[in-house]
N, C-alpha and C positions, 0 to 999 in steps of 0.2 A: 416432339411428336404429339404429347399429350395436350399441350398448350395450343399448337397448330389445329389439332383435330376439334378441340373445343371451340376455337374461334370460328373455324368453318361451319362447324354445326350450329352454333347459335346464330351466326349471321344468316344462315339459310333459314333457320326456324323463325327468325324475326324478319325476314323479307329484306335485310339489308344487302346491299351490294358492295362488294370490297373492289378496290382497283384491279383492273384486270392483271396488270403485271404482278402485283402482289399476290392475288388469288392463285395466279399460275405458278409462281415460285413456292407457294405453300403447298399445292396440289403435287407438284414435282417432288418436293421434299417428302411429303408423305408416301408417295409412291416409291421412292428410293429406299426409305426406311423399311417399308414392308417388303420390298424385294431383296433387302439385305446389303445394299451399296452403301447405306448410310447406317452406322451403328451407334445407337444410344442406349446406354446401360441405365438400368433403374437406379434411382438415387438410394434405395435400400436394397439389401441382398435378398430379393424376392424373385420367384419365378412368375413374373408378370408380362413377359415378352408377347405371349399370345393375347392377353387383354389389350395391351397397347397397340398391337397390330390390328385387332378387330375394331377398335375405335377409330384408327386411321382410315380402315377400309370403309367403315360406315360413313365417316366424313366425306370421303371420295364418292361414295355411292349416292349421296344426296344430289350431286351435280352430274351424274351419270360419267363419273371419271373412274370408276371401279370395274375391273373385269375379273371373271371367275378365276383366272390363273393366280390372282393375288392371294387367294384363299388357300393355295397349295403350301404355303409356308406355315400354315397353322393346322394343328390337330383338332378336327371338329369333334368336340365332345362336350356339348351344352350342359349335361348333367353336372359336370365338373366345374363349370364356370361360375363366377360370381354373377348376380343379378344383373348388374351393369352390362356384362358381356352378353347375357341372354337378350337384353334390350337392344344392343348394338346388332346382334345376329339377326333378330327379328326385323330391325330396320334394313339391314343389308338384303334380306330375303325380300322385302317389300319393293326396295329400290332396283333390285338387280333381277329382271325377269328370266335371264337365260341360264340360271343355275340349274344343275341336275337335280332331280328330287325336290325341287323347290316347294311344291305344295305339301309334301310330307314333312319336310324339314320345318316349314312354317307352323304346321299343326303341333309337331313336337315342341318347338320354341313357345309357342302359346300355352301348351300343357304344363310345361315346366314353369313358366312365369305364373300361371294360374296356381299351381300347386304351392308356390312360395308366398303367395298373398295371405295375409294375416290380419283380420280385422279385430281390434280391441275397442269395443264401443264405436266411436266415430273417427278413430285413427287407424291409418293403414300402416301395416308393418310387413315385414318379409320374415319368413322362417329362417332365412340365412343372414340376418341383420349382423351378428356378430363378425362374420367373415366378409361383409359386403362393404365395410367402412374402409376404402382404400384412398385415404386423404392425399397421399403423394401422387395419385392419379386423378386428383379433382373429383373424386367419386364419394358420395354419401348417400345414406339411405333416403334422404329427403330429396336429393336429385333423382335418385332412382324412381321414386314415387311419381314425381312430375314427369319425368321422362316416360315412364310406363303410360301414364295418361296420353301424352302426345303420340306415342307409338301406337296405341290401341284405338285411337279416334277412327281410323279408317275401316276397322272391321266392324261389319254389321253384327257379327255373333257376339260382340262385347257391348253392344248397345245398351242392354238391360243392366249390365254390370258397371258401366262407366260413371253414372251419378255417385254411386257408392265409393268407387275408387277416387273420383275427384274429391269428394267429401273427405275421404281419409287421408288424401294428400294434403288437403287444406288443414286436417287436423294435426298434422305433424308440426305446424308452424308454431313457433313460440316467441313471445314478445314482439 
């Protein structure tokens, strides 16, 4: 599910099209994973099922293949999630207009994300960096920085902050 979510998300972000049959199988697989009919255990003994499900729902929501009922298998507690899950949640809220309390939840997700941003000179960091590096889920703080930029682009209220966030994301690059 992690790799499938990643492929669907980057293909969508880059504007690439996947073969319909392949894309359909990927979306069906992610839906079955979220609904519980396909069980995939984490490669490590960690409690990351909600994070993996959020990532799958986010990938499905990009092509309008996610429904509110898919969220019923996840406890919605954004303050407890790693930054990658907050970004997934913000994207889900942007892509799915029919969610209850959507506006309030979006405001909450933005506030949580804003509270985690940490600028050290020209580099963007997160206050939760030590717990956000989930390598087995293809998640790093560098990826979180770039994904935050992409997720916040549509928001007018982030317009003044985006140049600094972009510069901070670029400042993370090494070599």
